[in-house]
C-alpha positions in Angstrom: -34.3 -50.2 -52.9 -35.7 -48.5 -49.8 -33.2 -50.2 -47.7 -30.4 -48.8 -49.8 -31.9 -45.4 -49.6 -32.2 -45.7 -45.8 -28.6 -46.3 -45.5 -27.5 -43.7 -47.7 -29.7 -41.3 -45.8 -28.4 -42.5 -42.5 -24.8 -42.1 -43.7 -25.6 -38.6 -45.0 -27.1 -37.7 -41.6 -24.2 -39.0 -39.7 -21.6 -37.2 -42.0 -23.8 -34.0 -41.5 -23.8 -34.5 -37.7 -19.9 -35.2 -37.8 -19.3 -32.0 -40.0 -21.6 -29.8 -37.7 -19.6 -31.0 -34.6 -16.4 -30.2 -36.1 -17.3 -26.7 -37.1 -15.7 -24.2 -34.6 -18.1 -22.0 -32.5 -17.8 -19.5 -29.9 -17.2 -22.4 -27.3 -14.7 -24.4 -29.4 -11.1 -23.9 -30.6 -10.3 -25.6 -33.9 -7.4 -28.0 -33.5 -5.5 -29.9 -36.4 -2.9 -32.5 -36.6 -1.5 -34.7 -39.3 -4.3 -36.7 -40.7 -6.9 -35.6 -38.0 -8.7 -32.4 -37.0 -11.1 -31.6 -34.2 -12.6 -29.0 -31.9 -11.5 -28.5 -28.3 -13.9 -26.8 -25.8 -12.6 -23.6 -24.4 -14.3 -23.8 -21.0 -16.2 -20.6 -21.8 -19.9 -21.2 -21.5 -20.9 -17.7 -22.5 -20.0 -14.3 -21.8 -18.1 -13.8 -18.6 -18.9 -10.8 -16.5 -16.0 -8.2 -16.3 -14.2 -8.6 -13.3 -13.3 -5.3 -11.7 -9.9 -5.2 -9.9 -10.0 -3.8 -6.5 -8.9 -0.3 -6.2 -5.2 0.4 -4.9 -4.3 3.6 -3.1 -1.0 5.2 -2.3 -0.5 7.2 0.8 0.5 10.9 0.6 2.0 12.8 3.6 2.4 16.2 4.6 4.1 18.1 7.4 4.8 21.7 8.8 7.6 23.1 10.6 8.2 26.2 12.6 10.9 27.5 15.1 10.6 29.7 18.0 7.4 31.7 18.2 9.6 34.9 17.8 11.2 33.7 14.7 9.7 34.6 11.4 8.1 32.0 9.0 7.2 28.6 9.0 7.3 25.6 6.4 5.0 23.2 5.0 5.0 20.0 2.6 2.0 18.5 1.0 1.5 15.3 -1.1 4.7 13.7 -0.6 5.4 10.1 -1.0 6.8 9.3 2.4 6.8 10.7 5.9 10.5 11.4 5.8 10.2 13.3 2.3 7.4 15.2 3.9 9.4 16.3 7.0 12.7 17.1 5.0 10.7 19.2 2.7 8.8 21.2 5.4 12.1 21.9 7.3 13.6 23.0 3.9 10.6 25.3 3.3 10.9 26.7 6.8 14.7 27.6 6.6 13.9 29.4 3.2 11.3 31.5 4.9 13.8 32.8 7.1 13.5 30.6 10.2 17.0 28.9 11.6 15.3 27.2 14.5 13.2 24.9 12.6 11.4 21.8 14.1 8.6 19.6 12.7 5.4 20.6 14.5 3.0 18.0 12.8 3.3 15.2 10.4 0.2 13.7 8.8 -1.0 11.4 6.0 -4.0 10.8 4.1 -5.9 13.5 5.8 -5.9 17.4 6.4 -4.1 19.5 9.0 -4.8 23.0 10.2 -2.8 25.7 12.2 -4.4 28.3 14.3 -2.3 31.0 15.8 -3.2 33.5 18.6 -1.2 36.2 20.1 0.7 33.8 22.2 -0.8 30.5 21.2 -0.4 28.0 18.5 -2.5 25.0 17.8 -2.6 22.5 15.4 -5.0 19.5 14.6 -5.9 16.9 12.0 -9.2 15.7 10.4 -10.6 13.8 7.7 -11.7 17.0 5.8 -10.3 20.5 5.9 -13.5 21.8 7.8 -12.8 19.3 10.5 -9.1 20.1 11.0 -9.9 23.8 10.9 -12.6 23.5 13.6 -10.5 21.4 15.7 -7.3 23.7 15.7 -9.5 26.7 16.2 -11.4 25.0 19.2 -7.8 24.1 20.7 -6.6 27.6 20.3 -9.7 29.4 21.8 -9.7 27.0 24.7 -6.5 28.8 25.9 -8.3 31.9 26.2 -6.4 33.8 23.4 -8.9 36.2 21.8 -6.5 36.6 18.9 -7.1 33.2 17.3 -6.9 32.8 13.6 -6.3 30.2 11.0 -2.7 30.5 9.7 -2.4 27.4 7.5 -4.4 24.5 6.4 -3.8 21.6 3.9 -4.8 18.2 2.8 -2.8 15.4 1.7 -5.1 12.6 0.3 -4.3 9.2 -0.8 -4.2 8.8 -4.7 -5.9 6.1 -6.3 -3.4 4.3 -8.7 -5.7 1.5 -10.0 
């Protein structure tokens, strides 16, 4: 009788182990077919760390245009998608402001620009920040000896993060 109980016990233990192995878990995908079933591993051995995608940036362009010093007005464009777009917008803005002899004076991207004017001097420069661009253009203007130097225009066209 004890041998018979041993075999019954062993059979039940094997059946329980088989049933447990067939139970889907986090690391297992149940699969079934005609007359059979099983569990396929997912390859996932626990929670995976979330992968961050690297940032993606889009350039932004800016430009300013002016004509002969005696002509009124100048034109500017900021945060444009292309260099050509920035230059065309700056020229159009310059013409709208009353200047018919417009020329591109400075084109820049992903940074700042500044224009300093004196009584007979114009100086522009670029920088990573507005303060840096302003400082550089004022320094260039005052280096000419013109005591009337002042900031006439400054702007930034920084890149835009899209991811």
